C-alpha positions as CSV (number, residue, x, y, z in Angstrom):
1,M,-33.4,20.8,59.9
2,H,-30.5,18.5,60.5
3,V,-28.1,17.1,63.1
4,E,-24.6,18.6,63.5
5,T,-21.7,18.1,65.9
6,Q,-21.4,20.7,68.7
7,F,-18.1,21.1,70.5
8,S,-18.2,22.1,74.2
9,I,-14.8,23.6,75.1
10,F,-14.0,24.1,78.8
11,L,-12.1,27.3,79.4
12,V,-10.4,28.8,82.4
13,N,-11.9,32.3,82.9
14,R,-8.8,34.4,82.0
15,P,-8.1,37.0,79.4
16,G,-6.9,35.4,76.1
17,V,-8.0,31.9,76.7
18,M,-11.0,32.0,74.4
19,D,-9.0,33.9,71.8
20,A,-6.4,31.1,71.7
21,V,-9.1,28.6,70.8
22,T,-11.0,30.8,68.3
23,C,-7.6,31.9,66.7
24,A,-6.6,28.3,66.2
25,L,-9.9,27.5,64.6
26,A,-9.8,30.6,62.4
27,E,-6.2,29.8,61.2
28,A,-7.5,26.4,60.2
29,K,-10.3,28.1,58.2
30,V,-13.0,26.6,60.4
31,N,-16.1,28.8,60.1
32,L,-18.2,29.0,63.3
33,F,-21.9,29.4,62.5
34,A,-23.2,29.0,66.1
35,L,-21.6,30.0,69.3
36,S,-22.6,30.2,72.9
37,L,-20.4,31.1,75.9
38,S,-21.5,30.6,79.5
39,D,-19.5,30.9,82.7
40,S,-19.7,29.4,86.2
41,G,-17.3,31.7,88.0
42,E,-13.8,30.4,87.4
43,H,-14.6,28.4,84.3
44,G,-16.5,28.9,81.1
45,V,-18.0,26.6,78.5
46,L,-17.7,27.7,74.9
47,R,-20.1,25.8,72.6
48,I,-19.6,25.9,68.9
49,V,-21.1,24.5,65.8
50,C,-19.0,24.9,62.7
51,N,-18.8,24.1,59.0
52,D,-16.1,21.3,59.3
53,A,-16.4,19.1,62.5
54,D,-13.4,16.9,61.4
55,K,-11.1,19.9,61.0
56,A,-12.3,21.5,64.3
57,R,-11.7,18.1,66.1
58,D,-8.2,18.0,64.7
59,V,-7.5,21.6,65.9
60,L,-8.9,21.0,69.3
61,R,-6.9,17.8,69.7
62,E,-3.7,19.8,69.0
63,T,-4.5,23.0,71.0
64,H,-6.8,22.2,73.9
65,D,-7.1,19.5,76.4
66,R,-10.7,19.8,77.8
67,W,-13.5,19.5,75.3
68,T,-16.4,17.2,74.4
69,E,-18.7,16.8,71.4
70,T,-22.3,15.9,71.1
71,D,-25.0,15.9,68.4
72,V,-27.4,18.9,68.3
73,L,-30.4,19.6,66.2
74,V,-30.0,22.6,63.9
75,V,-33.4,24.1,63.0
76,P,-33.8,27.1,60.6
77,I,-36.5,29.4,61.9
78,G,-37.9,32.7,60.8
79,N,-36.7,35.9,62.4
80,T,-40.2,36.8,63.6
81,P,-42.0,36.8,67.0
82,G,-43.1,33.3,67.9
83,A,-40.8,31.4,65.5
84,F,-38.8,29.9,68.3
85,E,-41.9,29.1,70.4
86,A,-43.4,27.2,67.4
87,V,-40.5,24.8,67.6
88,T,-40.6,24.4,71.3
89,R,-44.4,23.8,71.2
90,K,-44.0,20.9,68.7
91,L,-41.2,19.4,70.8
92,A,-43.3,19.7,73.9
93,A,-46.3,18.1,72.2
94,A,-44.0,15.1,71.2
95,S,-42.6,14.9,74.8
96,V,-39.1,15.7,73.7
97,N,-37.0,17.2,76.5
98,I,-34.9,20.2,75.6
99,N,-31.6,20.2,77.6
100,Y,-30.6,23.6,76.3
101,A,-31.0,25.8,73.2
102,Y,-29.6,29.0,71.7
103,C,-30.1,31.0,68.5
104,T,-27.7,32.4,66.0
105,A,-27.5,34.0,62.6
106,D,-28.2,31.8,59.5
107,R,-25.3,29.6,58.5
108,D,-25.4,30.9,55.0
109,G,-25.9,34.6,55.8
110,G,-29.5,34.7,54.8
111,G,-32.4,36.5,56.5
112,T,-33.5,33.7,58.8
113,S,-32.2,32.6,62.2
114,T,-31.0,29.2,63.3
115,A,-31.9,27.6,66.5
116,I,-29.6,25.0,68.1
117,F,-31.3,22.4,70.4
118,K,-29.6,19.8,72.6
119,V,-32.5,17.3,72.9
120,A,-32.8,14.0,74.6
121,D,-34.0,12.2,71.4
122,A,-32.9,13.8,68.1
123,E,-34.8,11.3,65.9
124,K,-38.0,11.9,67.8
125,A,-37.5,15.7,67.7
126,Q,-36.9,15.6,63.9
127,A,-40.0,13.6,63.4
128,A,-42.0,16.0,65.5
129,L,-40.7,19.0,63.5
130,K,-41.3,17.6,60.0
């Protein structure tokens, strides 16, 4: 478990807009190991966690005008029923609020999953999950 930088990229909901961002990142050899896309009608939010936050930041500065970054907690979990709930139970017991979360494939291509948590207090969350 560790903290990583997550980028939230605000997109107009039109064909090709997300591709322009992901293409620029791919051309810069930025590997995305977590991705979430949500929409609110005319706009979407693409959230990514990648292998090189500095390079992603440089790409976004050059190619896109509406994005933010925040720290998220990256938690390896088993790909079994109840694995995600075991983490949320520990965070709840420690009174750590989860703002949002999503799961993805393992960063290194292994057999586990990875859960991404945006929490109110990352240090408290890490202590609760040790």
